[in-house]
C-alpha positions as CSV (number, residue, x, y, z in Angstrom):
1,M,90.5,90.3,46.4
2,F,93.1,90.0,43.6
3,A,94.5,93.6,44.0
4,G,98.1,93.8,43.1
5,L,98.4,90.5,41.1
6,Q,98.5,92.3,37.7
7,E,101.2,94.6,39.0
8,L,103.4,91.5,39.6
9,G,102.5,90.1,36.2
10,V,100.4,87.3,37.7
11,A,97.1,86.5,35.9
12,N,93.9,87.0,38.0
13,G,90.2,86.5,37.8
14,E,89.8,89.5,35.5
15,D,92.3,88.0,33.0
16,L,90.4,84.7,33.0
17,K,87.1,86.5,32.4
18,E,88.6,88.4,29.4
19,T,90.1,85.1,28.0
20,L,86.7,83.3,28.2
21,T,84.9,86.3,26.7
22,N,87.2,86.4,23.6
23,C,87.9,82.7,23.0
24,T,86.1,80.3,20.6
25,E,86.9,77.1,22.6
26,P,86.3,77.8,26.3
27,L,87.4,74.3,27.5
28,K,90.8,74.6,25.8
29,A,91.2,78.2,27.1
30,I,90.5,77.0,30.7
31,E,93.0,74.1,30.3
32,Q,95.7,76.5,29.0
33,F,95.0,79.0,31.8
34,Q,95.4,76.1,34.3
35,T,98.7,75.0,32.7
36,E,100.2,78.5,32.6
37,N,99.1,79.5,36.2
38,G,99.1,76.2,38.0
39,I,101.9,74.7,40.1
40,L,104.8,74.2,37.7
41,L,105.8,70.7,38.9
42,P,106.0,67.9,36.3
43,S,105.3,65.1,38.8
44,L,102.1,66.9,39.9
45,Q,100.4,66.7,36.5
46,S,99.8,62.9,36.8
47,A,98.7,63.2,40.5
48,L,95.9,65.8,39.8
49,P,93.6,63.4,37.9
50,F,94.0,60.9,40.8
51,L,92.7,63.6,43.2
52,D,89.8,64.2,40.8
53,L,88.9,60.6,41.0
54,H,88.6,61.0,44.8
55,G,86.3,63.9,44.4
56,T,88.8,66.4,45.8
57,P,88.1,69.9,44.3
58,R,91.1,71.6,42.7
59,L,90.4,74.7,44.8
60,E,90.7,72.7,48.0
61,F,94.0,71.2,46.9
62,H,95.5,74.4,45.7
63,Q,94.3,76.2,48.9
64,S,96.0,73.6,51.1
65,V,99.2,73.9,49.1
66,F,99.0,77.7,49.3
67,D,98.5,77.6,53.1
68,E,101.4,75.3,53.6
69,L,103.7,77.5,51.4
70,R,102.6,80.6,53.3
71,E,103.5,79.0,56.6
72,K,106.9,78.0,55.2
73,L,107.4,81.5,53.9
74,L,106.5,83.1,57.2
75,E,109.1,80.8,58.9
76,R,111.7,81.8,56.3
77,V,111.0,85.5,56.8
78,S,111.5,85.1,60.6
79,A,114.7,83.1,59.9
80,I,116.1,85.8,57.6
81,A,115.4,88.5,60.2
82,S,117.7,86.7,62.7
83,E,120.5,85.5,60.4
84,G,123.7,87.1,59.3
85,K,124.8,90.7,59.5
86,A,122.2,93.4,60.1
87,E,122.8,95.2,56.8
88,E,122.4,92.0,54.7
89,R,119.3,90.7,56.4
90,Y,117.6,94.1,56.2
91,K,118.5,94.4,52.5
92,K,116.8,91.0,51.9
93,L,113.7,92.0,53.9
94,E,113.5,95.4,52.0
95,D,113.7,93.6,48.7
96,L,111.0,91.1,49.8
97,L,108.8,93.9,51.0
98,E,109.1,95.8,47.7
99,K,108.0,92.7,45.8
100,S,105.2,91.6,48.1
101,F,103.7,95.0,49.1
102,P,101.5,95.3,46.1
103,L,99.6,92.3,47.5
104,V,99.1,93.8,51.0
105,K,95.4,94.1,50.5
106,M,95.0,90.5,49.5
107,P,93.8,88.7,52.7
108,S,95.7,85.4,51.9
109,I,99.1,87.2,51.3
110,Q,98.7,90.0,53.8
111,P,100.2,88.0,56.8
112,V,103.4,87.6,54.8
113,V,103.7,91.3,54.0
114,M,102.9,92.3,57.6
115,C,105.5,89.8,58.8
116,V,108.2,91.4,56.6
117,M,107.3,94.9,57.8
118,K,107.3,93.7,61.5
119,H,111.0,92.6,61.2
120,L,112.2,95.8,59.5
121,P,113.5,98.4,62.0
122,K,112.7,101.1,59.5
123,V,109.9,100.6,57.0
124,P,110.0,103.0,54.1
125,E,108.0,106.1,54.9
126,K,105.9,105.9,51.7
127,K,104.7,102.4,52.7
128,L,104.0,103.5,56.3
129,K,101.8,106.4,55.0
130,L,99.8,103.9,52.8
131,V,99.2,101.6,55.8
132,M,98.2,104.6,58.0
133,A,95.7,105.8,55.3
134,D,93.9,102.5,55.2
135,K,92.0,101.7,58.4
136,E,92.0,97.9,57.8
137,L,95.7,97.8,57.0
138,Y,96.5,99.9,60.1
139,K,94.4,97.6,62.3
140,A,96.1,94.5,60.8
141,C,99.8,95.6,61.1
142,A,102.0,94.5,64.0
143,M,102.8,96.6,67.0
144,E,106.4,97.1,65.8
145,V,105.0,98.8,62.6
146,K,102.5,100.9,64.6
147,R,105.3,102.2,66.7
148,Q,107.1,103.5,63.6
149,I,103.8,105.2,62.5
150,W,103.1,106.7,66.0
151,Q,106.5,108.2,66.5
152,D,105.9,110.7,63.8
153,N,102.1,111.1,64.4
154,Q,101.5,112.3,67.9
155,A,97.8,112.9,67.4
156,L,97.2,109.3,66.2
157,F,99.2,108.0,69.1
158,G,97.2,110.2,71.4
159,D,94.0,108.7,70.0
160,E,95.3,105.2,70.9
161,V,96.5,106.1,74.4
162,S,93.6,108.3,75.5
163,P,91.0,105.5,76.1
164,L,93.6,103.6,78.2
165,L,94.3,106.6,80.4
166,K,90.6,107.1,81.0
167,Q,90.2,103.4,81.8
168,Y,93.1,103.7,84.3
169,I,91.6,106.7,86.2
170,L,88.2,105.0,86.3
171,E,89.8,101.8,87.8
172,K,91.6,103.9,90.5
173,E,88.5,105.8,91.4
174,S,86.3,102.7,91.5
175,A,88.9,101.1,93.9
176,L,88.5,104.1,96.3
177,F,84.7,103.6,96.4
178,S,84.9,99.8,96.8
179,S,82.0,98.2,98.7
180,D,84.5,96.3,100.9
181,L,85.6,98.3,104.0
182,S,88.7,96.8,105.5
183,V,92.0,97.8,107.2
184,L,93.8,94.8,105.7
185,H,92.6,95.2,102.1
186,N,92.4,98.8,101.1
187,F,93.5,101.0,98.2
188,F,97.2,100.8,99.2
189,S,97.3,97.0,99.8
190,P,98.4,95.7,96.4
191,S,102.2,95.6,96.0
192,P,103.9,97.8,93.4
193,K,104.7,94.8,91.3
194,M,101.1,93.5,91.4
195,R,99.8,97.0,90.4
196,R,102.1,97.0,87.4
197,Q,100.5,93.8,86.1
198,G,97.3,95.8,85.4
199,E,95.9,95.8,81.9
200,V,96.5,99.5,81.2
201,V,100.1,99.5,82.4
202,Q,100.9,96.4,80.4
203,K,99.3,97.7,77.2
204,L,101.1,101.0,77.4
205,T,104.4,99.1,78.1
206,Q,103.8,97.0,75.0
207,M,102.9,100.0,72.9
208,I,106.1,101.9,73.9
209,G,108.4,98.9,73.5
210,K,111.9,100.3,73.4
211,N,110.9,103.5,71.7
212,V,112.2,106.5,73.7
213,K,110.2,108.9,71.5
214,L,106.9,107.2,72.3
215,Y,107.8,107.0,76.0
216,D,108.4,110.8,76.0
217,M,105.1,111.3,74.3
218,V,103.2,109.3,77.0
219,L,105.0,111.3,79.8
220,Q,104.0,114.5,78.1
221,F,100.3,113.3,77.9
222,L,100.5,112.5,81.7
223,R,102.0,115.9,82.6
224,T,99.3,117.7,80.5
225,L,96.5,115.7,82.0
226,F,97.8,116.2,85.5
227,L,98.0,119.9,85.0
228,R,94.5,120.0,83.4
229,T,92.8,117.9,86.1
230,R,95.0,117.9,89.2
231,N,94.3,114.2,89.3
232,V,97.2,112.5,91.2
233,H,96.5,109.1,89.7
234,Y,98.4,110.3,86.6
235,C,101.4,110.6,88.9
236,T,101.0,106.9,89.9
237,L,100.8,105.9,86.3
238,R,104.0,107.8,85.5
239,A,105.9,105.8,88.2
240,E,104.3,102.5,87.4
241,L,105.1,102.8,83.7
242,L,108.8,103.5,84.3
243,M,109.0,100.6,86.7
244,S,107.1,98.3,84.3
245,L,109.8,99.0,81.7
246,H,112.4,98.5,84.4
247,D,110.9,95.0,85.1
248,L,111.4,94.1,81.4
249,D,115.0,95.5,81.6
250,I,114.3,98.0,78.7
251,S,117.7,99.8,79.2
252,E,117.1,101.9,76.1
253,I,114.5,103.9,78.1
254,C,115.6,103.3,81.7
255,T,119.1,104.7,81.1
256,V,117.8,108.0,79.6
257,D,115.1,108.7,82.2
258,P,116.9,110.7,84.9
259,C,114.3,109.6,87.5
260,H,114.9,105.9,87.0
261,K,117.2,105.1,90.0
262,F,115.2,107.4,92.3
263,T,111.9,105.8,91.3
264,W,113.5,102.3,91.7
265,C,114.6,103.1,95.2
266,L,111.3,104.8,96.1
267,D,109.5,101.7,94.7
268,A,111.3,99.5,97.2
269,C,110.2,101.8,100.0
270,I,106.6,101.7,98.9
271,R,106.8,97.9,98.8
272,E,107.9,98.0,102.5
273,K,105.6,100.9,103.3
274,F,108.5,102.5,105.2
275,V,111.6,104.5,104.3
276,D,114.5,103.0,106.2
277,N,117.9,104.7,107.0
278,K,119.8,103.2,104.1
279,R,117.2,104.1,101.4
280,A,116.8,107.5,103.0
281,R,120.5,108.2,102.3
282,E,120.1,107.0,98.7
283,L,117.0,109.1,98.0
284,Q,118.8,112.1,99.6
285,G,121.8,111.5,97.3
286,F,119.6,111.6,94.2
287,L,117.9,114.9,95.3
288,D,121.2,116.5,96.3
289,G,122.8,115.3,93.0
290,V,120.5,117.5,90.8
291,K,123.1,119.7,89.1
292,R,122.7,123.3,88.1
293,G,121.2,123.5,84.6
294,Q,119.4,120.2,85.2
295,E,116.8,121.5,87.6
296,Q,114.0,120.5,85.2
297,V,114.3,116.9,86.5
298,L,112.8,118.2,89.7
299,G,109.5,118.5,87.9
300,D,109.5,114.8,87.1
301,L,110.8,113.8,90.6
302,S,108.0,115.9,92.2
303,M,105.4,114.1,90.0
304,I,106.8,110.7,91.1
305,L,106.7,111.9,94.8
306,C,103.1,113.2,94.2
307,D,102.0,109.6,93.6
308,P,99.5,108.7,96.4
309,F,101.4,105.5,97.1
310,A,104.6,107.5,97.6
311,I,102.7,110.1,99.8
312,N,101.2,107.3,101.8
313,T,104.7,105.7,102.4
314,L,106.3,109.0,103.3
315,A,103.4,110.0,105.7
316,L,103.4,106.6,107.5
317,S,107.2,106.8,107.9
318,T,106.9,110.3,109.3
319,I,104.3,109.2,112.0
320,R,106.6,106.3,112.9
321,H,109.6,108.6,113.2
322,L,107.7,110.9,115.5
323,Q,106.8,108.0,117.8
324,E,110.4,107.0,117.9
325,L,111.5,110.5,118.7
326,V,109.2,110.6,121.7
327,G,110.9,107.4,123.1
328,Q,114.3,108.9,122.4
329,D,113.6,112.3,124.0
330,M,114.6,114.1,120.7
331,L,113.0,117.0,118.9
332,P,112.0,116.8,115.2
333,R,114.7,119.2,114.1
334,E,117.3,116.8,115.5
335,S,116.4,114.0,113.1
336,P,117.9,114.1,109.6
337,D,115.7,111.2,108.4
338,L,112.6,113.0,109.5
339,L,113.7,116.2,107.7
340,L,114.3,114.3,104.5
341,L,110.8,112.8,104.7
342,L,109.4,116.3,105.1
343,R,111.5,117.5,102.2
344,M,110.1,114.7,99.9
345,L,106.6,115.3,101.1
346,S,107.0,119.0,100.3
347,L,108.4,118.3,96.9
348,G,105.5,115.8,96.1
349,Q,102.8,118.1,97.3
350,G,104.2,121.0,95.3
351,A,104.3,119.0,92.0
352,W,101.4,120.7,90.4
353,D,102.6,124.2,91.2
354,M,106.1,123.5,90.0
355,I,105.0,122.0,86.6
356,D,102.4,124.7,86.1
357,S,104.8,127.6,86.9
358,Q,107.8,125.9,85.2
359,I,109.9,127.2,88.1
360,F,112.0,124.1,89.0
361,K,113.0,124.8,92.6
362,E,112.4,122.9,95.8
363,P,109.8,124.5,98.0
364,K,111.2,126.1,101.2
365,M,110.6,124.1,104.3
366,E,108.3,125.9,106.8
367,V,110.1,126.4,110.1
368,D,106.9,126.4,112.1
369,L,106.1,122.9,110.8
370,I,109.3,121.6,112.4
371,T,109.4,123.7,115.5
372,K,105.7,123.9,116.4
373,F,103.4,121.5,114.6
374,L,105.4,118.3,114.9
375,P,106.2,118.8,118.6
376,M,102.5,119.4,119.1
377,L,101.8,116.0,117.5
378,M,104.4,114.5,119.8
379,S,102.6,116.0,122.8
380,F,99.5,114.1,121.7
381,V,101.5,110.9,121.7
382,V,102.7,111.7,125.2
383,D,99.1,112.4,126.3
384,D,98.1,109.0,125.1
385,H,101.0,107.2,126.8
386,T,100.3,109.0,130.1
387,F,96.6,108.2,130.0
388,T,97.3,104.5,129.2
389,V,99.8,104.2,132.0
390,E,97.4,105.8,134.5
391,Q,94.7,103.4,133.5
392,K,97.0,100.4,134.4
393,L,97.8,101.7,137.9
394,P,96.0,100.3,140.9
395,S,92.8,102.2,141.8
396,E,94.3,103.8,144.8
397,D,97.2,105.3,142.8
398,K,95.1,106.5,139.9
399,G,94.9,110.2,139.3
400,S,91.5,111.9,138.8
401,V,92.7,113.7,135.7
402,P,90.5,112.7,132.7
403,Y,91.7,112.2,129.1
404,P,92.3,115.7,127.7
405,S,89.5,116.7,125.4
406,A,90.7,120.2,124.3
407,I,93.1,120.6,121.4
408,P,95.5,123.5,121.1
409,E,94.2,126.4,119.0
410,M,97.2,126.0,116.7
411,F,96.3,122.5,115.6
412,P,93.2,123.3,113.5
413,K,95.0,126.4,112.2
414,F,97.9,124.4,110.9
415,L,95.5,121.9,109.3
416,Q,93.7,124.8,107.5
417,E,96.8,126.8,106.4
418,H,99.7,124.4,105.8
419,R,99.5,121.7,103.3
420,I,102.3,119.4,104.7
421,A,101.0,119.9,108.2
422,C,97.5,119.0,107.1
423,E,98.7,115.8,105.3
424,I,100.7,114.7,108.4
425,G,97.9,115.6,110.7
426,L,95.4,113.5,108.7
427,Y,97.7,110.5,108.7
428,Y,98.1,110.9,112.5
429,I,94.3,110.8,112.9
430,L,94.3,107.7,110.6
431,H,97.0,106.2,112.9
432,I,95.1,106.7,116.2
433,T,91.9,105.3,114.5
434,K,93.8,102.2,113.5
435,Q,95.0,101.9,117.1
436,R,91.4,101.9,118.2
437,N,92.2,105.0,120.3
438,K,88.6,106.3,120.7
439,N,89.6,109.1,123.1
440,A,92.3,110.6,120.8
441,F,89.9,110.3,117.8
442,L,87.1,112.1,119.5
443,R,89.5,114.8,120.6
444,L,90.9,115.5,117.2
445,I,87.9,114.9,114.8
446,P,86.5,118.4,115.2
447,A,89.6,119.7,113.5
448,L,88.7,117.8,110.3
449,A,85.7,120.0,109.6
450,E,87.9,122.6,107.8
451,T,91.3,121.7,106.3
452,F,93.7,122.8,103.6
453,N,92.0,122.4,100.2
454,D,89.4,120.2,101.9
455,L,92.0,117.4,102.1
456,S,89.9,115.7,104.9
457,F,87.1,115.2,102.3
458,S,89.4,113.8,99.6
459,D,88.6,110.3,98.4
460,I,91.9,108.8,99.5
461,F,91.5,110.0,103.1
462,L,87.9,109.1,103.4
463,H,88.6,105.6,101.9
464,L,91.2,105.0,104.6
465,L,89.2,106.6,107.4
466,T,86.1,104.5,106.7
467,G,88.2,101.4,106.6
468,N,89.9,102.2,109.9
469,L,86.5,103.1,111.6
470,T,85.4,99.5,111.1
471,L,87.8,98.7,114.0
472,L,85.7,101.0,116.2
473,A,82.4,99.5,115.1
474,D,81.1,98.8,118.6
475,E,81.6,102.5,119.6
476,F,78.9,103.5,117.1
477,A,76.2,102.3,119.5
478,Q,77.2,105.3,121.7
479,E,75.4,108.5,120.9
480,E,78.5,110.7,121.5
481,F,80.8,108.8,119.2
482,C,78.1,108.3,116.5
483,G,77.2,112.0,116.6
484,S,80.9,113.1,116.4
485,V,81.5,110.9,113.3
486,F,78.3,111.5,111.3
487,D,76.9,114.8,112.5
488,G,80.2,116.5,113.3
489,F,82.1,115.4,110.3
490,F,80.4,113.5,107.4
491,L,77.0,115.1,107.3
492,A,78.5,118.6,107.4
493,A,79.9,118.1,103.9
494,C,77.4,115.6,102.3
495,S,75.2,118.3,100.8
496,R,78.1,120.1,99.0
497,K,80.3,117.1,98.2
498,E,78.9,114.1,96.5
499,N,82.0,112.0,97.2
500,V,81.5,112.5,100.9
501,H,77.8,111.4,100.5
502,R,79.0,108.2,98.8
503,H,81.6,107.4,101.5
504,T,79.1,108.1,104.3
505,L,76.7,105.6,102.7
506,R,79.5,103.1,102.3
507,L,80.3,103.3,106.0
508,L,76.7,103.1,107.1
509,L,76.1,100.1,104.9
510,H,78.9,98.3,106.7
511,L,78.0,99.5,110.3
512,H,74.2,100.0,110.3
513,H,73.6,97.1,112.6
514,K,75.8,98.7,115.3
515,V,74.0,102.1,115.2
516,A,71.0,102.7,117.6
517,P,67.7,102.4,115.8
518,A,66.5,105.9,116.5
519,K,69.9,107.4,115.3
520,L,69.8,105.1,112.2
521,E,66.4,106.4,111.2
522,T,67.6,110.0,111.5
523,L,70.7,109.3,109.5
524,Q,68.7,107.5,106.8
525,K,66.5,110.7,106.4
526,S,69.6,113.0,106.4
527,L,71.3,110.9,103.6
528,E,68.3,110.8,101.3
529,P,69.5,111.7,97.8
530,T,68.4,114.9,96.1
531,K,67.4,115.3,92.5
532,Q,70.9,116.4,91.7
533,S,72.5,113.3,93.3
534,G,74.3,111.0,90.9
535,D,73.3,107.4,90.2
536,A,76.1,106.0,92.5
537,V,74.6,107.8,95.5
538,K,71.1,106.7,94.7
539,D,72.3,103.0,94.2
540,L,74.0,103.1,97.6
541,Y,71.0,104.7,99.3
542,N,68.7,102.0,97.8
543,Q,71.1,99.3,99.0
544,L,71.0,100.8,102.5
545,G,67.2,100.9,102.4
546,E,67.0,97.2,101.4
547,K,69.4,96.2,104.2
548,L,67.5,98.1,106.8
549,E,64.2,96.5,105.6
550,L,65.7,93.0,106.0
551,C,66.9,93.8,109.5
552,K,63.5,95.0,110.7
553,P,62.0,92.4,113.1
554,S,58.7,90.8,111.8
555,P,55.7,91.6,114.0
556,A,55.2,89.0,116.6
557,Q,52.1,86.9,116.0
558,V,51.4,85.5,119.4
559,A,48.1,83.6,119.7
560,D,45.9,84.3,122.7
561,A,46.3,81.2,124.8
562,P,44.4,80.4,128.1
563,P,46.6,81.1,131.1
564,V,48.1,78.0,132.6
565,D,47.4,77.4,136.3
566,L,50.7,76.4,137.8
567,S,49.6,76.6,141.4
568,L,49.9,73.5,143.6
569,P,46.6,71.9,144.7
570,T,45.9,72.1,148.4
571,V,46.3,68.9,150.3
572,P,44.5,68.4,153.7
573,T,46.7,68.1,156.7
574,P,46.8,64.5,157.9
575,T,45.2,64.0,161.3
576,P,47.4,62.7,164.0
577,L,47.1,59.1,165.0
């Protein structure tokens, strides 16, 4: 408790103990100790006996004076840190730290020492090491001091950041498995600015401050974890962190990150969920502006484009462009904006390969994607328009041609073999589902059974699909539709992919009242968890069981009542007069 006082030549409890042990007159010794170590203020000497008369302990008085002086000292330290020339004020603070540091372990003085260290841009390394070596001191020191410790201790900084990164991933994954199924409120609903207010992003932003070295360390952690896990949520955090620092106008970092302006522009597109012509030109300018010898920046740009929020915006914009091209009688290859969207999608989807191989080169655009696959999607749009127009014609003018049920052989093949085609194809299916286009959905859903890297069974796609299917809730009463969705798609993968099992149960929990009772019973049996199933699946299945029990009609308890005779009594015919 009194550590460091002797070093400063101030008497402490041990000195008093020694004095009392060796003295012959203890009362005189105590009085002398009080005189030598008390507050050296002549006018106070007459006031102390007055306090004694009021029963105020000396300890209480000295403690209140001490607390007041400490507050004044803290105010003065903060004032020194903002007054005069930098060299002069830092010299004063360094001198003050030198004198006060021996008392750093003394709880009552520690706040003053920590305050001095907080205002020093460079605390002497020797003192930083002493703080780092003591867990209690390290915990007590200000964020500004911790940043100075972290920048030369990557492992320690990693230990601080790691729990936050884990928390971030868990939050994203739990959002994808939310019990609320909705088109209006889904994973992509929160605006970029709202997402950046999240606890993890705010804590990381505070930990980094204006320190470029710490920012680079976090980016390196994110790259390493992305490579190790292939988890795209690390790409989201990379973009959110940069934009969080941008919101605070931390120019020290924003000006040195070559991705800043590109991310800023893309962030505006994500906010609007569309890439307009003006921003498309800006984004293209950034990509075309990557100079020879600086290709490594493509690795960071690809990671930012791999963010699911960026992919979602680019894919939605691509579908919208295709619809516009149909109305304009144009081919995909004739639209520069569409080609740019494909270029960015390709760069984003190739992020992992680029960072892993360290070959910083834009992936080549597949010609078949532009000349065959996209025109095929446009033909689907034309089929829908044609069918819709025919349905509106008077009955005598209607053709007898039904909605096309067959799909070109090339469509499933593209979804299986080409990543970009698969991504766009999945978003087209989400689009027609959101449009409540049952015919188009039933036509294309068989192609989802087998896709590139099982993208159709990814959490993001299933989260969006289950939400959109709520718009077609009434169709689940039909055997054909229900069978296509559950038997033809979901149940085919439930046994091998637990995430699909969870999403299927989420959907059924929401729509069970729409499904025919016989079909519902079959589905309940098919979705029963196995011994290997996780707790999340078992919990959802139990919830479904409870809901179905509540929905069962109670057995009618009709009492046997005597039949009521409602026949009219016979009345004799009156005799004529």
